[in-house]
C-alpha positions in Angstrom: -22.9 -1.1 -11.7 -20.2 1.5 -12.5 -21.7 3.9 -9.9 -21.5 1.1 -7.2 -17.9 0.4 -8.2 -17.0 4.1 -7.9 -18.8 4.3 -4.5 -16.9 1.4 -3.1 -13.5 2.2 -4.6 -10.7 3.0 -2.2 -9.5 5.6 -4.8 -12.5 7.7 -3.8 -12.2 7.2 0.0 -8.7 8.6 0.6 -8.2 9.7 4.2 -7.8 13.3 5.2 -4.1 14.2 5.3 -4.2 15.3 8.9 -5.5 11.9 10.1 -3.8 9.7 7.5 -1.6 6.7 8.4 1.5 5.8 6.4 0.4 4.0 3.3 2.5 1.2 1.8 1.5 -0.2 -1.6 3.1 -3.3 -2.9 2.2 -4.7 -6.3 3.4 -7.9 -7.7 5.4 -7.8 -11.0 3.4 -10.9 -12.2 0.1 -9.0 -11.9 -2.1 -8.1 -14.8 -1.7 -4.6 -16.2 -5.1 -3.8 -14.8 -3.9 -4.5 -11.2 -0.8 -2.4 -11.9 -2.8 0.5 -13.3 -5.2 0.5 -10.3 -2.3 0.5 -7.9 -0.5 3.3 -9.7 -3.8 5.3 -9.9 -4.2 5.0 -6.1 -0.6 5.9 -5.5 -0.9 9.0 -7.6 -4.1 10.0 -5.9 -2.4 9.7 -2.6 0.5 11.8 -3.7 -1.8 14.5 -5.1 -3.5 14.6 -1.7 -0.2 15.0 0.1 -0.4 11.6 1.8 2.6 9.7 3.1 2.7 6.9 0.5 5.3 4.5 -0.8 5.0 2.2 -3.8 6.9 -1.1 -4.1 7.0 -3.8 -6.7 7.7 -7.3 -5.8 9.5 -9.0 -8.6 8.3 -12.5 -7.9 4.7 -12.1 -6.8 1.1 -11.6 -7.8 -1.9 -10.7 -5.6 -2.3 -14.4 -4.5 1.4 -14.9 -3.5 2.3 -11.4 -2.3 1.0 -12.0 1.2 3.6 -14.8 1.6 6.3 -12.2 1.5 4.9 -10.7 4.6 5.8 -13.8 6.5 9.3 -13.9 5.1 11.7 -11.8 7.2 14.1 -11.7 4.3 11.6 -10.2 1.9 11.4 -6.5 0.9 7.8 -6.4 1.9 8.5 -7.7 5.4 11.4 -5.2 5.9 9.3 -2.3 4.7 6.3 -3.1 6.8 8.5 -3.5 9.9 10.3 -0.2 9.2 6.9 1.5 8.8 5.7 0.0 12.1 8.9 1.0 14.0 8.8 4.5 12.6 5.2 5.0 13.6 5.9 3.8 17.2 9.2 5.6 17.6 9.1 7.8 20.7 5.8 6.3 21.9 5.4 4.3 25.1 4.1 1.0 23.7 4.1 -0.9 27.0 
C-alpha cells in the first residue's frame, strides 16, 4: 500500500518547470497537523523545483469549508485566485 500511495501522490508528480502553471496552495488553519505537513511538503518540493508556487493559510477553514471561501469575493482565497487568473491572462487575447 505505501508504494501505491507514493505512486499516486502529487508530491511525486510535479510538473516540469517549463510547462508548469502557477500553483496556489491554501491550507485551513483548522486542519490536522497531517494536512498541514503534507501541504508544506508539497510547497517545499515545488520551491526546490523552481516552480511558481504560493502558500496561504485560511484562519477560519478546514478542507471541508475552504472551498466556501472560493465563492466569497471578500475572502483571501477568492482574491488570490482572481489575481492569479488575471496575471496569467494579462496580455492575451481572451475573446
